[in-house]
C-alpha positions in Angstrom: 0.8 -35.0 125.6 2.8 -31.7 125.2 6.5 -31.6 124.3 8.4 -29.2 126.9 9.4 -25.8 125.1 13.3 -26.4 126.5 13.4 -29.5 124.8 12.2 -28.3 121.4 14.9 -25.6 121.6 17.6 -28.0 122.7 16.5 -30.6 119.8 16.7 -27.6 117.1 20.0 -26.7 118.4 21.7 -30.2 118.6 19.8 -30.8 115.2 21.5 -27.7 113.6 24.9 -28.6 115.2 24.7 -32.1 113.6 23.8 -31.0 110.3 26.8 -28.6 110.5 29.1 -31.0 111.4 27.8 -33.5 108.8 28.4 -31.1 106.1 31.8 -30.2 107.4 32.9 -33.9 107.1 31.4 -34.6 104.0 34.4 -33.9 102.0 34.9 -33.9 98.1 34.2 -37.6 97.9 30.9 -37.5 99.4 29.8 -34.4 97.3 30.4 -36.0 93.9 26.9 -37.8 93.5 25.1 -34.8 94.6 27.2 -32.5 92.2 26.5 -34.9 89.7 22.9 -35.2 90.4 22.5 -31.4 90.6 24.0 -30.9 87.4 21.4 -33.2 85.9 18.3 -31.5 87.5 18.2 -29.4 84.0 18.7 -32.8 82.3 15.6 -34.4 84.1 13.7 -31.4 83.3 14.4 -31.4 79.5 13.4 -34.9 79.6 10.2 -34.2 81.1 9.4 -31.9 78.4 10.8 -34.5 75.6 8.5 -37.2 77.3 11.3 -39.4 78.2 10.4 -42.0 80.9 13.0 -42.6 83.8 11.2 -42.0 87.1 11.9 -43.3 90.7 10.4 -47.1 90.6 7.2 -47.1 93.1 8.1 -49.2 96.0 5.2 -51.3 97.9 5.2 -51.9 101.5 2.9 -53.8 104.0 3.2 -51.5 106.9 -0.6 -51.5 107.3 -1.0 -55.0 106.3 -2.0 -54.2 102.9 0.1 -53.4 99.7 0.4 -49.6 99.5 2.8 -47.2 97.9 5.6 -46.1 100.1 4.7 -42.4 99.3 1.0 -42.9 100.4 1.5 -44.8 103.7 1.5 -42.5 106.8 4.3 -44.2 108.5 8.1 -43.6 108.6 9.4 -46.7 106.6 12.9 -47.7 105.4 12.8 -50.1 102.7 15.6 -52.5 101.5 14.5 -54.7 98.4 16.2 -57.7 97.2 17.8 -55.8 94.7 19.3 -53.5 97.1 20.4 -56.5 98.8 22.3 -58.0 95.9 23.7 -54.7 94.7 25.3 -53.9 98.1 26.6 -57.5 98.8 24.3 -57.6 102.1 25.1 -61.1 103.5 23.6 -60.7 107.3 21.0 -58.5 108.6 23.6 -56.7 110.8 24.9 -55.0 107.6 21.4 -53.2 107.3 22.7 -50.5 109.6 25.1 -49.3 107.0 22.0 -48.9 104.8 19.4 -47.6 107.1 20.1 -44.4 108.9 19.3 -44.5 112.7 19.3 -48.5 113.0 22.0 -50.3 114.7 22.2 -54.2 115.0 24.9 -56.2 116.9 25.1 -60.1 116.1 25.9 -62.1 119.5 26.2 -65.6 120.1 23.2 -65.6 122.5 21.9 -61.9 122.8 22.0 -59.9 120.0 20.9 -56.0 120.5 19.4 -53.6 118.2 18.4 -49.8 118.5 16.1 -47.3 116.8 14.8 -44.0 117.6 17.1 -43.4 120.7 16.6 -46.5 122.9 18.3 -49.5 122.8 17.1 -53.2 122.9 19.4 -55.5 125.0 18.3 -58.9 125.0 19.9 -59.6 128.5 17.8 -56.6 129.8 14.5 -57.4 127.6 14.6 -60.9 126.6 11.7 -61.9 124.5 10.2 -58.3 124.5 12.0 -56.0 122.3 12.0 -52.4 121.8 12.1 -53.2 118.2 10.1 -56.3 117.1 11.3 -58.8 114.5 9.0 -60.6 111.9 9.7 -63.3 109.4 7.1 -64.0 106.8 4.3 -62.2 108.9 5.1 -64.0 112.2 7.0 -62.6 115.1 10.6 -64.0 115.4 13.1 -63.7 118.3 16.1 -61.7 117.7 18.6 -64.4 117.9 16.9 -66.4 115.0 16.6 -62.8 113.1 20.0 -61.3 113.3 21.8 -63.8 111.3 22.9 -64.5 107.8 20.4 -63.3 104.8 19.7 -65.6 101.8 17.0 -65.4 99.1 15.1 -62.5 100.5 12.4 -60.9 98.9 12.2 -57.4 100.8 13.1 -55.8 104.4 10.9 -53.1 105.7 12.3 -51.1 108.9 8.9 -49.4 110.5 9.8 -46.8 112.8 7.5 -45.7 115.8 5.2 -47.6 117.8 3.8 -50.8 116.4 1.4 -53.6 117.3 -2.3 -52.3 116.5 -2.0 -53.9 113.0 0.3 -56.9 113.4 2.1 -59.2 115.9 2.9 -57.7 119.1 3.5 -54.3 120.9 7.0 -52.7 120.4 7.6 -48.9 121.4 10.7 -48.1 118.8 9.4 -49.9 115.5 9.4 -53.3 113.8 11.6 -55.1 111.0 9.7 -57.4 108.7 11.7 -59.8 106.7 10.1 -61.4 103.8 11.5 -64.3 102.0 11.1 -65.0 98.2 8.0 -66.8 97.6 7.8 -69.5 95.0 6.5 -68.7 91.4 3.8 -70.9 90.1 4.7 -70.1 86.5 8.5 -69.9 86.0 11.2 -72.6 86.3 14.5 -70.6 87.4 17.0 -69.9 89.9 20.2 -68.5 90.5 23.9 -69.2 91.8 25.7 -66.2 93.7 29.6 -66.6 94.7 31.6 -64.2 96.9 35.2 -64.4 97.4 36.6 -61.8 100.1 39.7 -60.8 101.6 38.5 -61.5 105.1 39.6 -65.0 105.1 36.7 -66.9 103.1 33.7 -66.5 101.0 29.9 -67.0 100.6 27.8 -69.1 98.2 24.0 -68.9 97.9 21.8 -70.6 95.4 18.1 -71.0 94.7 15.9 -72.9 92.4 12.1 -72.2 91.8 10.1 -75.4 90.8 6.6 -75.1 89.4 4.9 -78.5 90.2 1.6 -77.9 88.9 1.0 -74.8 86.6 -0.4 -71.9 88.3 -1.5 -74.1 91.1 1.5 -75.6 93.0 5.3 -74.6 93.3 8.1 -75.1 95.4 11.4 -73.3 96.0 14.6 -74.5 97.7 17.5 -72.0 98.6 20.6 -72.4 100.7 23.9 -70.8 101.8 27.3 -71.3 103.1 29.7 -68.7 104.2 33.3 -68.9 106.2 35.2 -65.7 107.3 37.5 -64.3 109.9 34.7 -62.9 111.9 36.0 -59.6 113.8 39.5 -60.4 112.4 41.0 -60.6 115.9 43.8 -63.0 117.0 45.2 -63.9 120.4 49.0 -63.4 121.2 49.0 -66.3 123.5 47.8 -69.0 121.5 47.0 -69.9 117.8 43.3 -69.0 118.1 41.8 -66.7 115.6 38.3 -65.5 115.2 36.1 -67.1 112.5 32.8 -67.8 111.5 31.2 -70.8 109.6 27.6 -70.8 108.8 25.3 -72.8 106.5 21.4 -73.0 106.0 18.5 -73.8 103.7 14.9 -72.9 103.0 12.2 -75.1 101.6 9.2 -73.0 100.7 5.8 -74.3 99.2 3.1 -72.3 97.6 -0.5 -73.8 96.9 -3.2 -72.1 95.2 -6.0 -74.6 94.4 -8.4 -72.0 93.7 -8.8 -68.3 93.0 -9.8 -67.7 96.5 -7.1 -69.6 98.6 -3.6 -69.3 98.8 -1.4 -71.4 101.1 2.6 -70.8 101.8 4.5 -73.1 103.8 8.2 -72.6 104.7 10.8 -74.5 106.7 14.4 -73.2 107.4 17.4 -74.1 109.3 20.4 -71.8 110.0 23.6 -73.3 111.7 26.2 -70.8 112.4 29.6 -71.7 114.4 31.8 -68.8 115.8 35.2 -68.5 117.3 35.5 -65.2 118.9 38.5 -63.3 120.5 37.8 -60.5 122.5 39.8 -57.5 121.6 42.0 -55.8 124.2 44.2 -52.8 124.5 47.0 -52.2 126.8 45.3 -50.3 129.9 48.0 -47.7 130.3 47.3 -46.3 126.6 43.9 -44.4 128.0 45.3 -43.9 131.4 49.0 -43.6 131.7 48.8 -43.7 135.6 48.4 -47.5 135.2 51.3 -50.0 134.9 52.6 -51.0 131.6 51.3 -54.4 130.3 53.8 -57.2 129.5 53.2 -56.5 125.7 52.0 -53.3 124.5 48.8 -53.7 122.2 47.4 -50.8 120.5 43.7 -50.8 118.8 45.0 -51.0 115.3 46.7 -54.4 116.3 43.2 -56.1 116.6 44.7 -58.6 119.4 43.5 -60.6 122.2 45.3 -61.9 125.2 43.1 -64.9 126.0 44.3 -68.6 125.6 41.4 -69.5 123.9 38.5 -68.0 121.9 34.8 -68.0 122.9 33.3 -70.9 120.8 29.7 -71.1 120.3 27.3 -73.1 117.9 23.7 -72.7 117.1 21.0 -74.5 115.5 18.0 -72.5 114.6 15.0 -74.2 112.8 11.8 -72.3 111.8 8.6 -73.2 110.3 5.7 -71.0 109.2 2.6 -71.1 107.3 0.4 -68.2 105.7 -3.0 -69.0 104.7 -5.3 -66.6 102.9 -9.0 -67.1 102.0 -11.0 -64.7 99.8 -14.5 -64.3 101.2 -15.7 -61.7 98.9 -15.7 -58.5 101.0 -13.4 -59.7 103.5 -10.2 -61.8 103.4 -9.6 -64.2 106.3 -5.9 -64.7 107.1 -3.7 -67.1 109.4 -0.3 -66.9 110.2 1.6 -69.4 112.3 5.3 -70.1 113.3 7.3 -72.3 115.3 10.8 -71.7 116.2 13.4 -73.8 117.8 16.8 -72.7 118.7 19.9 -74.8 120.5 23.0 -72.8 121.7 26.1 -74.2 123.2 29.1 -71.7 124.2 32.2 -71.7 126.3 33.3 -68.1 126.9 36.0 -66.4 128.8 33.9 -63.3 129.0 31.6 -64.6 131.8 33.3 -65.4 135.0 36.8 -66.1 132.8 40.1 -64.5 132.7 39.7 -62.0 129.7 42.6 -59.8 130.4 44.9 -63.0 131.2 45.5 -62.0 134.8 46.2 -65.6 135.9 48.4 -66.5 133.0 50.7 -63.4 133.2 50.9 -63.7 136.9 51.4 -67.2 137.4 52.2 -68.9 134.2 50.0 -72.0 135.3 48.5 -73.8 132.4 45.7 -75.0 134.4 44.5 -71.4 134.9 44.4 -70.9 130.9 40.9 -72.4 130.4 38.5 -70.9 133.0 35.3 -69.6 131.2 31.4 -70.0 131.6 29.8 -72.9 129.9 26.3 -72.3 128.5 23.9 -74.7 127.2 20.5 -73.2 125.7 17.3 -74.3 124.2 14.5 -71.9 123.3 11.3 -72.4 121.5 8.3 -70.2 120.5 5.2 -70.7 118.6 2.8 -68.1 117.5 -0.7 -68.0 116.0 -2.3 -65.0 114.5 -5.8 -65.1 112.9 -7.2 -61.8 111.3 -9.8 -60.8 108.9 -9.7 -57.6 106.7 -11.9 -55.9 104.4 -10.8 -56.2 100.7 -12.6 -52.8 99.6 -14.0 -49.9 101.8 -17.2 -50.9 103.4 -19.6 -48.4 102.5 -16.9 -46.9 100.2 -15.1 -45.2 103.3 -14.1 -47.7 105.7 -11.0 -50.4 105.9 -11.4 -52.5 108.7 -9.0 -55.3 110.2 -9.2 -57.2 113.3 -7.5 -60.5 114.9 -6.2 -62.5 117.3 -2.8 -63.2 118.4 -1.5 -66.2 120.8 2.3 -66.6 121.4 4.5 -68.2 124.0 8.1 -68.5 124.1 10.3 -70.9 126.5 13.9 -70.9 127.1 16.0 -72.8 129.5 19.8 -72.4 130.2 22.2 -74.6 132.0 25.3 -72.8 133.1 28.5 -73.7 134.7 30.1 -70.7 136.4 34.1 -71.5 137.2 35.9 -69.8 140.1 39.6 -70.4 140.6 40.7 -71.8 143.9 43.8 -71.3 145.8 45.0 -72.6 149.2 45.6 -70.3 152.0 47.3 -67.6 149.7 47.2 -66.4 146.1 50.2 -68.2 144.8 50.8 -70.4 141.8 52.0 -73.5 144.0 48.8 -73.3 146.0 46.4 -73.5 143.1 43.9 -75.9 144.2 41.7 -76.2 140.9 38.4 -74.7 140.0 35.1 -74.9 141.1 32.1 -75.4 138.7 28.9 -73.9 140.1 25.8 -75.2 138.1 23.1 -72.7 137.6 19.7 -73.3 135.9 17.6 -70.4 134.3 14.2 -70.7 133.4 12.0 -68.2 131.4 8.5 -68.6 130.3 6.1 -66.1 128.7 2.6 -66.3 127.1 0.7 -63.5 125.3 -2.9 -63.4 124.2 -4.0 -60.2 122.5 -6.8 -58.9 120.3 -6.7 -56.0 118.1 -8.6 -53.8 115.6 -8.1 -51.1 113.1 -10.4 -48.9 111.3 -9.3 -46.4 108.6 -11.8 -43.9 107.5 -11.7 -41.9 104.4 -13.1 -38.7 105.4 -12.8 -37.3 102.1 -10.8 -37.8 99.0 -8.1 -36.0 100.8 -8.3 -37.0 104.2 -8.0 -40.0 106.1 -8.1 -41.0 109.8 -7.1 -44.3 111.4 -7.7 -45.7 114.8 -6.3 -49.0 116.3 -6.5 -50.6 119.4 -4.9 -53.8 121.1 -6.0 -55.5 124.4 -2.9 -57.2 125.8 -3.2 -60.4 128.4 0.6 -61.4 129.3 2.1 -64.0 131.7 5.6 -64.2 132.7 7.5 -66.5 134.7 11.5 -67.1 135.5 13.5 -68.5 137.9 17.1 -69.1 138.7 18.4 -72.2 140.8 22.1 -72.3 142.0 23.6 -75.6 143.2 26.8 -75.7 145.7 28.0 -78.8 147.0 24.8 -80.5 146.3 22.5 -78.0 147.8 20.3 -76.0 145.3 19.1 -72.6 146.2 16.4 -70.7 144.3 18.1 -67.2 144.0 15.5 -65.8 141.7 11.7 -66.4 141.1 9.5 -64.2 138.9 6.0 -64.9 138.6 3.6 -62.1 137.1 0.6 -61.5 134.7 -0.5 -58.2 133.5 -3.2 -56.8 131.2 -2.8 -53.4 129.1 -4.4 -51.8 126.2 -2.4 -49.5 123.5 -3.6 -47.6 120.8 -2.4 -45.5 117.6 -4.3 -42.7 116.2 -3.3 -41.4 112.6 -4.4 -38.5 110.2 -3.4 -38.1 106.9 -4.1 -35.3 104.3 -3.2 -35.5 100.7 -2.7 -32.0 99.5 -1.9 -33.1 95.9 -0.9 -36.4 94.4 2.5 -35.3 95.1 2.3 -34.2 98.6 1.1 -35.8 101.7 1.2 -35.0 105.3 0.4 -36.9 108.5 0.3 -36.9 112.2 0.0 -40.1 114.7 -0.2 -40.5 118.4 0.2 -43.8 120.1 1.2 -45.6 122.9 3.1 -48.9 123.7 3.8 -51.4 126.6 6.3 -54.1 127.3 5.9 -56.4 130.3 7.8 -56.5 133.4 11.3 -58.3 133.4 13.6 -60.4 135.8 17.1 -60.3 134.7 19.7 -63.1 135.1 23.3 -62.8 136.1 23.1 -61.9 139.9 23.8 -65.2 141.6 24.2 -63.9 145.2 22.2 -65.8 147.7 21.7 -62.9 150.0 20.8 -59.7 147.8 19.8 -56.6 149.4 16.4 -54.9 148.8 18.0 -52.2 146.6 19.9 -55.1 144.6 16.6 -56.9 144.1 15.1 -53.5 142.6 17.7 -53.8 140.0 16.9 -57.4 138.9 13.1 -57.4 138.8 11.3 -54.5 137.3 7.4 -53.4 136.5 6.3 -53.2 133.1 7.4 -50.3 130.7 4.8 -47.8 129.3 5.4 -45.0 126.6 3.6 -42.4 124.4 4.6 -41.0 121.3 3.7 -38.3 118.8 5.1 -37.8 115.2 4.6 -35.4 112.2 5.6 -36.4 108.6 5.5 -35.1 105.1 6.0 -37.2 102.0 6.5 -35.6 98.6 7.3 -36.2 95.1 8.9 -33.9 92.7 10.0 -33.3 89.0 7.3 -35.9 87.5 8.3 -38.3 90.0 12.1 -38.4 89.8 12.8 -36.9 93.2 11.3 -38.0 96.5 11.6 -36.2 99.8 10.3 -37.6 103.0 10.4 -36.2 106.7 9.4 -37.1 110.1 9.7 -35.6 113.6 9.0 -37.3 116.8 8.7 -37.3 120.6 8.3 -40.1 122.9 7.9 -40.5 126.6 8.9 -43.7 128.3 8.1 -44.7 131.9 10.0 -47.5 133.6 12.2 -48.2 130.7 14.7 -51.0 131.6 18.0 -49.3 131.3 20.8 -52.0 131.7 24.3 -50.7 133.0 26.8 -50.6 129.9 30.3 -52.0 129.7 31.4 -54.6 132.3 28.5 -53.6 134.4 28.3 -52.2 138.1 30.5 -53.7 141.1 28.5 -55.4 143.9 28.8 -57.4 146.9 28.1 -61.3 146.1 27.9 -63.7 148.4 27.9 -67.7 148.0 28.0 -70.7 150.1 29.8 -74.0 150.4 28.9 -76.9 152.6 26.4 -74.7 154.3 29.2 -72.3 155.4 28.7 -68.4 153.9 32.0 -67.6 152.2 33.5 -64.2 152.8 31.7 -61.8 150.5 33.3 -61.1 147.2 33.1 -58.1 144.7 31.6 -59.1 141.5 30.3 -57.4 138.4 26.7 -57.5 136.7 24.9 -55.3 134.4 22.0 -54.5 136.5 18.9 -53.1 134.9 17.0 -49.9 136.2 13.4 -48.6 135.7 13.7 -45.0 134.6 12.1 -42.4 132.7 13.2 -41.6 129.4 12.2 -38.5 127.1 13.5 -39.1 123.3 13.1 -36.7 120.3 14.5 -36.6 116.9 13.9 -36.5 113.2 14.3 -38.5 110.0 14.9 -37.4 106.4 14.8 -39.7 103.3 15.6 -38.6 99.6 15.9 -40.3 96.4 16.6 -38.6 93.1 16.9 -40.2 89.6 18.9 -37.7 88.0 19.0 -39.3 84.4 18.1 -42.7 82.9 21.7 -44.1 84.1 22.1 -42.1 87.5 20.4 -42.5 90.8 21.2 -40.8 93.9 19.6 -41.5 97.5 20.2 -40.1 101.1 19.1 -40.8 104.5 19.6 -38.8 107.6 18.5 -39.6 111.2 18.8 -37.9 114.6 17.2 -39.1 117.6 18.2 -38.5 121.3 17.2 -40.2 124.4 17.6 -38.8 127.9 17.1 -40.3 131.1 15.0 -37.9 133.1 16.4 -38.1 136.9 16.3 -41.7 136.8 17.7 -44.0 139.6 20.4 -46.5 138.5 22.6 -49.0 139.7 26.1 -47.3 139.6 29.6 -47.5 140.8 29.5 -44.8 143.4 32.4 -46.0 145.7 35.7 -44.3 145.1 34.3 -41.4 146.5 30.7 -41.8 147.4 29.5 -38.5 146.0 26.2 -39.2 144.4 28.0 -39.5 141.0 29.3 -42.6 139.1 32.8 -43.3 139.5 35.1 -43.1 136.2 37.0 -46.0 137.2 38.8 -47.8 139.9 38.2 -51.4 141.4 36.5 -51.0 145.1 36.8 -53.9 147.7 34.1 -55.2 149.8 34.7 -52.7 152.5 34.8 -49.9 149.9 31.1 -50.7 148.6 30.1 -51.2 152.3 31.3 -47.8 153.4 30.2 -46.1 150.2 26.4 -47.2 150.5 25.8 -47.3 154.1 26.0 -50.8 154.5 24.2 -52.0 151.0 25.3 -54.2 148.6 25.3 -52.2 145.5 25.5 -48.4 144.8 22.7 -46.0 143.0 22.9 -42.6 141.5 20.3 -40.2 140.1 21.1 -39.3 136.7 20.3 -37.4 133.5 22.4 -39.1 130.8 22.0 -40.7 127.5 19.9 -43.8 127.3 21.6 -45.3 124.2 25.3 -45.4 123.1 24.2 -45.2 119.4 25.5 -42.1 117.7 23.2 -39.1 118.0 23.0 -38.8 114.2 23.8 -41.0 111.3 23.4 -40.6 107.5 23.9 -42.6 104.1 24.6 -41.4 100.9 24.2 -43.8 97.9 24.6 -43.4 94.2 24.7 -45.6 90.9 25.9 -44.7 87.5 25.4 -47.0 84.5 26.7 -46.9 81.1 27.1 -49.3 77.9 30.5 -51.2 77.6 31.5 -53.4 74.8 27.7 -54.5 74.3 27.4 -54.8 78.1 26.4 -53.0 80.7 28.7 -51.6 83.2 28.2 -49.7 86.5 29.8 -48.0 89.3 28.1 -47.2 92.8 29.0 -46.0 96.1 27.6 -46.1 99.8 28.9 -43.6 102.1 27.8 -44.2 105.9 28.4 -41.2 108.4 28.3 -41.5 112.2 28.1 -38.7 114.5 29.7 -38.3 117.8 28.9 -41.2 120.3 28.9 -41.2 124.1 28.8 -45.0 125.1 28.9 -44.9 128.9 28.0 -41.8 130.4 30.3 -42.4 133.4 33.4 -43.5 131.2 35.3 -40.6 130.1 37.7 -42.9 127.8 35.0 -44.3 125.6 33.5 -41.5 123.7 33.7 -42.0 120.0 34.3 -39.3 117.3 32.3 -39.0 114.3 33.6 -40.9 111.4 32.5 -42.1 107.8 33.0 -45.5 106.0 32.9 -45.7 102.1 31.8 -48.8 100.3 32.6 -49.0 96.6 31.2 -51.4 93.8 31.9 -51.7 90.2 30.8 -54.2 87.8 29.4 -55.5 84.3 26.3 -57.5 83.8 24.7 -59.2 80.7 22.0 -56.5 79.4 19.2 -59.4 79.7 20.1 -60.0 83.4 21.6 -63.6 82.7 24.9 -63.0 84.6 26.8 -60.1 86.6 30.4 -59.9 87.9 30.9 -57.2 90.7 34.2 -56.2 92.3 33.7 -54.3 95.7 35.3 -53.0 98.8 33.5 -52.6 102.1 35.1 -49.6 104.3 37.4 -49.3 101.3 39.6 -46.4 102.7 40.3 -48.6 105.9 38.6 -46.4 108.5 39.5 -47.5 112.1 37.7 -46.3 115.0 37.4 -47.6 118.5 33.6 -48.0 119.2 33.8 -48.7 122.8 36.6 -48.8 125.6 36.0 -50.4 129.0 36.4 -47.9 131.9 38.7 -50.3 133.9 41.1 -53.0 133.0 39.7 -56.6 132.7 39.4 -58.6 136.0 39.3 -62.0 137.1 37.6 -63.4 140.3 39.1 -66.1 142.4 38.8 -67.6 146.2 41.5 -68.3 148.6 40.4 -71.3 150.6 40.8 -71.0 154.4 41.7 -74.0 156.7 41.3 -73.5 160.6 40.0 -76.8 162.2 42.7 -78.4 164.4 41.2 -81.8 164.5 40.7 -81.7 160.6 43.5 -79.4 158.9 41.9 -80.4 155.4 38.5 -79.1 155.9 37.7 -75.9 154.4 36.3 -73.4 157.1 35.7 -70.5 154.8 37.1 -68.6 152.0 38.3 -65.0 151.0 37.0 -63.8 147.8 39.5 -61.7 145.5 39.5 -59.9 142.1 42.7 -59.8 140.1 43.2 -56.8 137.8 44.8 -57.2 134.7 47.0 -54.9 132.5 44.5 -54.9 129.5 41.2 -53.4 129.0 38.7 -54.5 126.4 37.8 -52.5 123.4 35.6 -52.8 120.2 36.4 -51.6 116.7 34.2 -51.0 113.5 34.5 -53.5 111.0 37.7 -53.7 109.1 38.3 -53.3 105.3 36.9 -55.9 103.0 37.6 -56.3 99.3 36.0 -59.0 97.1 34.4 -60.3 94.0 30.9 -61.4 93.4 29.5 -63.6 90.5 26.1 -64.1 90.0 24.3 -66.2 87.2 20.6 -66.4 86.7 18.8 -69.3 85.1 
């Protein structure tokens, strides 16, 4: 696979611009750690000559299913240790994005998302098959259960690039492995960790380790409780405020009855409850041609206009087992898991009145509580058996082979509301609301076998080849019930077989310098998305609902180096990846289309609805990643990460709003009517455009800078540390000219004192301490609310409904999102 020369030139130009912009925005505050560090290079060199020892601590990773030094493994890996989690007061997985450059994570009550290396995983588009696979204690875990609160964690590894020939499942962009703390067989101990914050709450975590039979059996019990103000949004039309309350526990057992057998058991349960208000802004602020809203709301106000918040509750149970049996030359491993998730949600976001159109226009309390209700149950099981050589066979070959069986099942029962009016849209004619039951069922099963051989050609050269054969089955269906009549509006039943590979070569120039190159492929199964409930979709419409499998090919070149007698590390990687049939989901509120429903066997008049259709498109992705750490002195450490990645759709056909006018280009705004869509598409139900724009709404580049300085203080140890996260310019929806995000920085600051023996610690912290505010996205059009006006035309039965005219009400507010607000707090930790 060759990288087109124009893309190489474009890549270098954009990287150069990104670096210049980053340097221009660095500012005096960000330069301080590096000025200090640079001034200490001489100190470090003097320490070497004097024989003093203060080196960067070696970090072990399991990227290749065995313990290896981070500096020796030919994979781009970002590691967050348990120590870093405590130091930076990381309380949820989403906070990892402020530490790991190039990673974005977003919590959601039913469909969290993530992105890495230029492409985005959206649960609504990909379901159980993410671009970034998540693992908990060596077994796959669905993103909904992974992107949650963190407690009693041992280590988190972010593996970049195609994965799947060594662990779990195929994933094109990377994998995030989360390892919990394992019981200690010898030491009785534990900790209590308490945080009080300015965002309306606090966090309590605790763990206790109990050896039950010395050197043979131990257990560990950990738990957490947290409450806070969520996104900090409140409503102007009610007393509702956003908030989060979560609790959870984990029980772990470790059994090692002999020197050759190890068994780890774990069970955890996490139960978060969320109230989420969606932030709004007066629509005429971004577009002065629109009418003013009843109350002017600006982005910094962090206000909503709905009468009620989205309310969701989750119960997520996870059980896992890991068994290792040492057979001499080989070790036999088994890892298995069981996940059960229950979700209950009512939201004004889906089929509701997010912009308060009804209340602002008609002031009818009966219209205040319209929103979709969902009850979902998800279960998953996985089993993996693998065998791996303990020492190189014939002194040269490390071998690993295994089998994975996994199934995931999900059933969602949805009640979709529609406001009904009699004859005309008028508060006096409000006739109530109809609740349309919808049942969505999704099932998948994977069986795959894999093998990887690593061959030590010489003492300096290593080559590795991995293969995975995947057999995959997927089924989904959507049933809609209207007036007692059930209609299947979607049915998907497919199975596939595919083989992926990963080839790598590593050369160790010296003990301090290594270079590698990898080439690999990945695959994800075809999908059928849920949310278009029209009973008469067109062929084009269906093509944006059910998609063929995605394939991708990738190359990567990397260098890892150590300098100044292990006081400085500098690692870099460059990559290029091509996707075919990538499921690109329409951003924002989605695409307007014509939806048809039925009542009493009579077709209603078509209505305009919105849906985030998914399009199978080709994508090219390229980028670089740089990571550096410097132990400037015994008391001062500095770290930096930089990531640049750009994904572009390459002449892909996507669902789009191309109605006002119909010119082959996505509209930048407006609310089309049924006739607008019919006329703009030549009689079809949805528009289509050929585009060449970004495949991801994350910033093109991000960077993180961290430093810590410790010093003695009245017999104790004091410290100050900082974390600066920089975000480059971002283009969210390429068809939306008002949602671009300018580059910005956030600064976290920490200061505290601790017992030199590690018994206790008190830390004061500020996250986004400079209170930087940035609108992270802004919808192209004001929020809308769908309704139907009932028609009565039977002279013999004047109360009989003979049809309905669908309509869409447009509010004077639009939805926006903001970065996290400032949080100040204090943390106390006691170890026993």
